[in-house]
Wavefront OBJ file of the C-alpha trace (Angstrom):
o trace
v 65.338 25.862 81.057
v 64.163 28.101 78.297
v 60.476 28.759 77.894
v 58.954 29.540 74.556
v 57.733 33.109 74.361
v 54.089 33.466 73.355
v 53.590 34.690 69.821
v 52.618 38.321 69.593
v 50.137 39.036 66.799
v 51.163 41.486 64.126
v 49.704 44.959 64.479
v 46.852 45.915 62.197
v 47.637 47.857 59.065
v 47.464 51.621 59.544
v 44.394 53.404 58.188
v 44.596 55.200 54.883
v 45.352 58.924 55.272
v 41.917 59.826 53.897
v 40.247 57.744 56.631
v 41.862 59.617 59.518
v 39.657 62.137 61.322
v 40.360 65.854 60.939
v 39.689 68.542 63.501
v 37.361 71.487 62.986
v 38.097 74.374 65.317
v 36.574 77.815 65.687
v 36.155 80.325 68.507
v 32.881 81.195 70.237
v 31.996 83.228 73.283
v 31.006 81.263 76.373
v 27.327 82.005 75.743
v 27.553 81.019 72.062
v 29.335 77.772 72.969
v 26.662 76.910 75.520
v 23.934 77.617 72.953
v 25.631 75.467 70.298
v 26.100 72.570 72.719
v 22.480 72.868 73.870
v 21.276 72.553 70.259
v 23.657 69.686 69.463
v 22.409 67.714 72.496
v 18.961 67.675 70.859
v 20.460 65.527 68.109
v 22.887 63.281 69.980
v 25.416 63.201 72.823
v 28.211 62.555 70.290
v 29.044 66.124 69.244
v 30.596 65.219 65.887
v 27.585 63.086 64.935
v 25.173 65.725 66.261
v 26.811 68.423 64.138
v 26.633 66.272 60.998
v 22.987 65.486 61.759
v 22.156 69.171 62.334
v 23.777 70.017 58.998
v 21.930 67.205 57.231
v 25.105 65.372 56.217
v 24.684 62.286 58.426
v 22.583 59.270 57.573
v 20.052 58.027 60.096
v 22.082 56.262 62.753
v 22.401 55.625 66.437
v 25.043 57.679 68.203
v 26.755 57.203 71.551
v 23.584 58.184 73.360
v 21.831 55.151 71.905
v 18.953 57.292 70.665
v 17.801 56.633 67.113
v 17.916 59.932 65.264
v 17.212 60.975 61.708
v 19.403 63.385 59.829
l 1 2 3 4 5 6 7 8 9 10 11 12 13 14 15 16 17 18 19 20 21 22 23 24 25 26 27 28 29 30 31 32 33 34 35 36 37 38 39 40 41 42 43 44 45 46 47 48 49 50 51 52 53 54 55 56 57 58 59 60 61 62 63 64 65 66 67 68 69 70 71
């Protein structure tokens, strides 16, 4: 007896290269890092969103924390 295998859906198309996230890395002392994270938490728990908001390059949106913030 042969059973029909269930159909597997095709994978989604890959994102365009310009849509892929890029990393931003720089070195800080432990105290500087703590200070930066403390300030970013005032904006949002999502660090990437909080940084964009702090720099004024994010539209008003709700981040992972669920708090409505303005940028």
